[in-house]
C-alpha positions as CSV (number, residue, x, y, z in Angstrom):
1,E,2.3,-9.4,-27.3
2,G,0.8,-6.1,-26.2
3,E,-0.2,-5.2,-29.7
4,E,-3.7,-4.9,-31.2
5,G,-4.1,-4.3,-34.9
6,G,-0.5,-3.2,-35.2
7,R,-0.7,-0.7,-32.3
8,R,1.0,-1.1,-29.0
9,K,-1.0,-0.8,-25.9
10,R,0.4,2.0,-23.7
11,R,0.5,1.7,-20.0
12,P,-0.8,4.8,-18.2
13,D,2.1,6.9,-16.9
14,R,2.4,6.7,-13.2
15,R,3.3,9.8,-11.4
16,E,6.0,9.9,-8.7
17,K,4.7,10.1,-5.2
18,T,5.0,13.4,-3.4
19,L,7.1,13.8,-0.3
20,G,3.9,14.0,1.8
21,E,2.7,10.8,0.4
22,L,6.0,9.1,1.1
23,L,5.9,10.4,4.7
24,V,2.5,9.1,5.4
25,E,3.4,5.6,4.0
26,R,5.6,5.2,7.0
27,L,2.5,5.2,9.2
28,G,1.4,1.9,7.8
29,E,4.3,0.3,9.6
30,E,4.8,2.8,12.4
31,P,1.5,4.5,13.2
32,E,2.8,5.7,16.6
33,T,5.0,8.2,14.7
34,V,2.0,10.2,13.5
35,A,3.0,13.3,15.5
36,E,6.5,13.2,14.0
37,V,5.2,12.7,10.5
38,W,2.6,15.5,10.9
39,D,5.3,17.9,12.2
40,E,7.4,17.2,9.1
41,I,4.4,17.9,6.8
42,R,3.7,21.2,8.6
43,E,7.4,22.2,8.7
44,Q,7.8,21.6,5.0
45,N,4.4,23.2,4.3
46,L,3.4,20.2,2.1
47,E,0.0,20.0,0.5
48,V,-2.3,17.5,2.3
49,T,-4.5,15.3,0.1
50,A,-7.6,13.5,1.2
51,A,-5.8,10.2,1.1
52,M,-3.0,11.5,3.2
53,L,-5.3,12.9,5.8
54,T,-7.2,9.6,6.0
55,Q,-3.9,7.8,6.7
56,L,-2.9,10.4,9.3
57,L,-6.3,10.0,11.1
58,H,-6.1,6.2,11.1
59,A,-2.6,6.4,12.6
60,C,-4.0,8.7,15.3
61,T,-6.0,5.7,16.6
62,S,-2.7,4.2,17.8
63,L,-2.5,6.9,20.3
64,G,-5.6,5.8,22.2
65,S,-8.0,8.5,23.4
66,D,-5.3,11.2,23.0
67,G,-5.3,10.4,19.3
68,F,-8.8,11.8,18.9
69,H,-7.6,15.2,20.0
70,T,-4.6,14.9,17.7
71,A,-6.8,14.0,14.8
72,V,-9.0,17.0,15.4
73,D,-5.9,19.3,15.6
74,I,-4.7,17.9,12.3
75,I,-8.1,18.6,10.6
76,E,-8.2,22.1,12.0
77,A,-4.6,23.0,11.2
78,E,-4.3,26.4,9.4
79,E,-0.6,26.3,8.7
80,C,-1.0,23.7,6.0
81,T,-2.4,23.6,2.5
82,F,-5.2,21.1,2.2
83,Q,-6.3,19.9,-1.3
84,L,-9.8,20.9,-2.2
85,G,-12.2,18.6,-0.3
86,A,-9.5,17.1,1.9
87,R,-10.9,18.5,5.2
88,Q,-14.4,17.4,4.4
89,S,-13.1,13.9,3.6
90,G,-11.1,14.0,6.8
91,L,-14.2,14.8,8.8
92,C,-16.0,11.9,7.3
93,S,-13.1,9.6,8.1
94,L,-13.0,11.0,11.7
95,L,-16.7,10.2,12.1
96,Q,-16.2,6.7,10.7
97,L,-13.4,6.2,13.2
98,C,-15.7,7.1,16.0
99,T,-18.8,5.2,14.9
100,G,-18.0,2.8,12.0
101,P,-17.4,-0.9,12.1
102,M,-13.7,-1.4,12.6
103,G,-11.4,-3.5,14.6
104,E,-11.0,-2.5,18.2
105,D,-7.5,-1.4,17.6
106,E,-8.6,1.1,15.0
107,A,-11.6,3.0,16.5
108,W,-12.5,5.4,19.3
109,D,-15.4,5.1,21.6
110,A,-17.7,8.0,20.6
111,D,-19.2,8.1,24.2
């Protein structure tokens, strides 16, 4: 099994998750810890990917209206290294959180 014409099929190598990716995974279970997770990312000067930024912004919705300001502060942070295109992706996520079709617990009123 797993052989075709005498050759073994190789599974693509999976890379290990970065510390930043592991930190934001916590937000799936504990979104209210977004400020703590963000502080850790900044203190460690970890590179922020677009996927990480999206997770951070979604977690900000758990903070209610204060979360919007937290989300903007995260996108504007200058003390972190953002992967190419991450901020732009984050702005799109932020707009979607304000205007897109989501559950009431995961969106802000844009008014």
